[in-house]
MARKOL-479440 format. One line per field, with one value per residue: x, y, z of N, C-alpha, C in turn; residue number from 1. Coordinates in steps of 0.001 Angstrom, whole numbers, plus 500000, padded with zeros to 6 digits. Each point is the difference from the previous one (the first is absolute). Last residue first. Layout:
BEGIN
n_east = [X, ...]
n_north = [Y, ...]
n_up = [Z, ...]
ca_east = [X, ...]
ca_north = [Y, ...]
ca_up = [Z, ...]
c_east = [X, ...]
c_north = [Y, ...]
c_up = [Z, ...]
seq = [NUM, ...]
END
This chain:
BEGIN
n_east = [758318, 502092, 501431, 498697, 499654, 498865, 499545, 499281, 500799, 498448, 499773, 499938, 503547, 504490, 500848, 499674, 498478, 497357, 497732, 496658, 498725, 496872, 495244, 496821, 495326, 496559, 497630, 502138, 501090, 496879, 499265, 503741, 500800, 497945, 501870, 503893, 500683, 502054, 504843, 502269, 502190, 501901, 501763, 502627, 501437, 496594, 497890, 499745, 496696, 498569, 498973, 495891, 496207, 499260, 497886, 495230, 497451, 500024, 497007, 494679, 495103, 497485, 499168]
n_north = [596726, 501713, 502193, 499131, 495031, 495143, 494331, 494176, 494577, 494678, 494331, 495563, 496579, 502436, 505164, 505565, 505217, 505170, 505163, 504537, 504235, 500470, 500532, 503873, 500966, 495796, 495746, 495651, 497511, 497052, 495694, 497026, 497003, 495877, 496863, 497537, 496124, 495565, 500049, 502968, 504508, 503988, 505203, 504433, 503515, 502581, 503786, 503627, 501458, 497102, 495619, 499277, 499589, 495857, 496668, 500095, 498119, 495278, 496516, 499411, 500669, 502892, 498715]
n_up = [583630, 505218, 504291, 504646, 502118, 502992, 499918, 499826, 498382, 498538, 498340, 497728, 500084, 501113, 499090, 498201, 500495, 499272, 501117, 500060, 498503, 496349, 500848, 501367, 499514, 500861, 499134, 499441, 504077, 502236, 498339, 500175, 503662, 499877, 497130, 501547, 503231, 499684, 499823, 503763, 502352, 503629, 501427, 502774, 503045, 503765, 501407, 496526, 496470, 496424, 501320, 502079, 497226, 498000, 502611, 500497, 496584, 499421, 501797, 498659, 499975, 497090, 495360]
ca_east = [499172, 499824, 500488, 499374, 501059, 499489, 500442, 499721, 500168, 500425, 499920, 498931, 498680, 499832, 500713, 499610, 501207, 500060, 500970, 500149, 500927, 501370, 500411, 501446, 500665, 500682, 499118, 499712, 501127, 500157, 498686, 499880, 500836, 499354, 498837, 500324, 499330, 498562, 499414, 500160, 498816, 500339, 498906, 499742, 501022, 500680, 499770, 501250, 500238, 500141, 501256, 501084, 500005, 500597, 501444, 500692, 499675, 501060, 501024, 501301, 500570, 500012, 501320]
ca_north = [500403, 498958, 500461, 501262, 500933, 501262, 501142, 501360, 500944, 501335, 501012, 500953, 499368, 498598, 499043, 498600, 499213, 498602, 499275, 498707, 500197, 499863, 498591, 499934, 500965, 501103, 501159, 500508, 500717, 501285, 500639, 500751, 501195, 500779, 500630, 501081, 501246, 499774, 499725, 498608, 499436, 498766, 499033, 499133, 500154, 498724, 499253, 499688, 500938, 501348, 500007, 499991, 501315, 500929, 499748, 500531, 501429, 500754, 500464, 499586, 499110, 500666, 500547]
ca_up = [498846, 498982, 498704, 499585, 499622, 499458, 500793, 499548, 501101, 499585, 501055, 499746, 500065, 499627, 500832, 499915, 499771, 500398, 499194, 500673, 501121, 499501, 499876, 500243, 499126, 500689, 500102, 498660, 499421, 500679, 500001, 498741, 500077, 501053, 499379, 499073, 500386, 500105, 498688, 499573, 499364, 499293, 500038, 498851, 498965, 499782, 501239, 500671, 501095, 499458, 499259, 500990, 500649, 499041, 499904, 501174, 500029, 499332, 500949, 499511, 501011, 501297, 500255]
c_east = [499523, 499086, 499831, 500382, 499349, 501162, 499447, 500496, 499803, 500066, 500514, 499816, 498846, 498552, 499764, 500882, 499611, 501313, 500136, 500864, 500196, 501047, 501429, 500565, 501522, 500690, 500634, 499141, 499650, 501051, 500058, 498684, 499788, 500757, 499180, 498770, 500172, 499217, 498480, 499262, 500328, 498703, 500460, 498791, 499726, 500958, 500613, 499834, 501286, 500371, 500269, 501368, 501144, 500032, 500675, 501513, 500788, 499697, 501087, 501084, 501395, 500568, 500065]
c_north = [498783, 500515, 498982, 500409, 501239, 500934, 501255, 501011, 501399, 500894, 501331, 501064, 500989, 499557, 498593, 499135, 498537, 499346, 498586, 499121, 498728, 500219, 499837, 498596, 499929, 500908, 501202, 501264, 500680, 500848, 501391, 500765, 500885, 501325, 500805, 500688, 501121, 501267, 499869, 499800, 498587, 499387, 498786, 499120, 499185, 500186, 498608, 499264, 499734, 501003, 501394, 500040, 500101, 501423, 500948, 499826, 500651, 501484, 500852, 500558, 499515, 499134, 500644]
c_up = [499271, 498892, 498881, 498587, 499420, 499742, 499337, 501013, 499428, 501235, 499457, 501053, 499862, 500146, 499493, 500884, 500050, 499636, 500539, 499105, 500813, 501085, 499482, 499816, 500132, 498992, 500696, 500033, 498676, 499300, 500638, 499914, 498784, 500195, 501004, 499420, 498981, 500331, 500062, 498678, 499539, 499493, 499202, 500238, 498749, 498828, 499943, 501314, 500768, 501084, 499441, 499330, 501011, 500556, 499021, 499893, 501143, 499879, 499356, 500931, 499620, 501117, 501382]
seq = [63, 62, 61, 60, 59, 58, 57, 56, 55, 54, 53, 52, 51, 50, 49, 48, 47, 46, 45, 44, 43, 42, 41, 40, 39, 38, 37, 36, 35, 34, 33, 32, 31, 30, 29, 28, 27, 26, 25, 24, 23, 22, 21, 20, 19, 18, 17, 16, 15, 14, 13, 12, 11, 10, 9, 8, 7, 6, 5, 4, 3, 2, 1]
END
């Protein structure tokens, strides 16, 4: 997991450095590996797109 690019991307999303992350279907399990271990995972809200694409945004008040 230390070479997983989603560690840095989720941190940037949380800190407001980026507004969203687009996860392609083939990358979902790589993303999930990092996301599932975060205490604030419920703040990452995903919006389903076409062909298995998911757009994640960070919402402080998400439950």
